[in-house]
Structures are given as structure tokens and as C-alpha cells.
C-alpha positions as a printed Julia matrix, in Angstrom:
82×3 Matrix{Float64}:
   0.05  -0.04    0.0
   1.23   3.42   -0.99
   2.28   5.74    1.85
   0.71   9.16    1.39
   3.14  12.04    1.56
   0.88  14.95    0.64
  -2.78  15.35    0.97
  -5.03  18.18   -0.09
  -8.31  19.4     1.24
 -10.94  21.31   -0.72
 -12.98  22.83    2.04
 -12.06  23.16    5.68
 -15.46  23.33    7.34
 -16.54  20.82   10.02
 -15.79  17.76    8.01
 -12.48  18.82    6.18
 -11.19  20.5     9.28
 -11.87  17.49   11.41
 -10.25  15.03    9.1
  -7.15  17.35    8.6
  -6.75  17.49   12.46
  -7.06  13.68   12.64
  -4.5   13.11   10.09
  -2.12  15.57   11.59
  -2.47  13.91   14.81
  -1.89  10.37   13.56
   0.68  11.34   10.82
   2.49  14.46   11.67
   5.1   13.71    8.83
   2.35  14.05    6.06
   2.19  17.35    4.17
  -1.34  18.84    4.4
  -2.45  21.56    2.17
  -5.87  23.02    1.54
  -7.99  25.5    -0.33
 -11.09  26.98    1.24
 -13.15  29.87   -0.35
 -12.93  31.4     3.15
  -9.33  32.44    3.56
 -10.04  32.82    7.34
 -10.65  29.13    7.69
  -7.46  27.98    5.93
  -5.36  30.88    7.82
  -6.73  29.66   11.08
  -5.78  25.97   10.31
  -2.25  27.14    9.16
  -1.78  29.2    12.44
  -2.93  26.1    14.54
  -0.4   23.89   12.8
  -3.0   21.65   11.25
  -1.95  22.64    7.59
   1.52  22.99    6.2
   0.25  25.28    3.26
  -2.91  27.26    2.55
  -3.44  27.57   -1.16
  -5.12  30.41   -3.13
  -6.69  28.02   -5.63
  -7.94  24.42   -5.75
  -5.47  23.94   -8.8
  -2.49  24.89   -6.58
  -3.84  22.75   -3.69
  -4.08  19.54   -5.66
  -0.58  19.73   -7.48
   1.51  16.77   -6.56
  -0.93  15.4    -4.03
  -1.39  11.71   -3.43
  -4.89  12.11   -2.04
  -7.55  14.92   -2.31
 -10.39  15.17    0.05
 -13.49  17.09   -1.42
 -15.05  18.59    1.65
 -17.14  21.48    0.1
 -20.88  21.25   -0.1
 -22.09  18.5    -2.41
 -23.39  20.72   -5.03
 -19.92  22.52   -5.12
 -18.14  19.3    -5.34
 -19.66  18.23   -8.49
 -18.03  21.07  -10.21
 -14.75  20.64   -8.16
 -14.21  17.22   -9.49
 -13.94  18.47  -12.98
């Protein structure tokens, strides 16, 4: 099984933020990056040490990632998957 080195989150609300925190706790060696339309959410996660990088776009967030969590509202994720 492949060991993930870089994981992206699109959306850092209750679900995305909770998953990111759990991964950070269990695997502090993994690089966690995220994009959220609300820059305050990703900035807070960055300040708390949950994220390694807060990105300005979805495209930047997913570059080079081994895994991507789509944690935006369902209607948004249909478009995000494209």
C-alpha cells in the first residue's frame, strides 16, 4: 500500500477541518495543504499547525498530491471534481 506524503483538502469546514486534524495527529509527517473559499478558515488551520500550506486556488492545492479530500458542499463538489 502506498504511503501518502501529501494530502489536499478542498473545503475546511466541520468535515474537512476534522479530517485534517485527525490526520495531523496520527501522521505528523504528512504534508497537508488546503484551499477554502473562506481564507480565514485556511489561515486559522495554518496558524494552529494543522496545515503546512494554505493555497489560493484548488489547482494549486491539488498539485502533486497523493490524495484529495473534497469537503465542500455536495453541489460544489460536482464542479470541483472537474
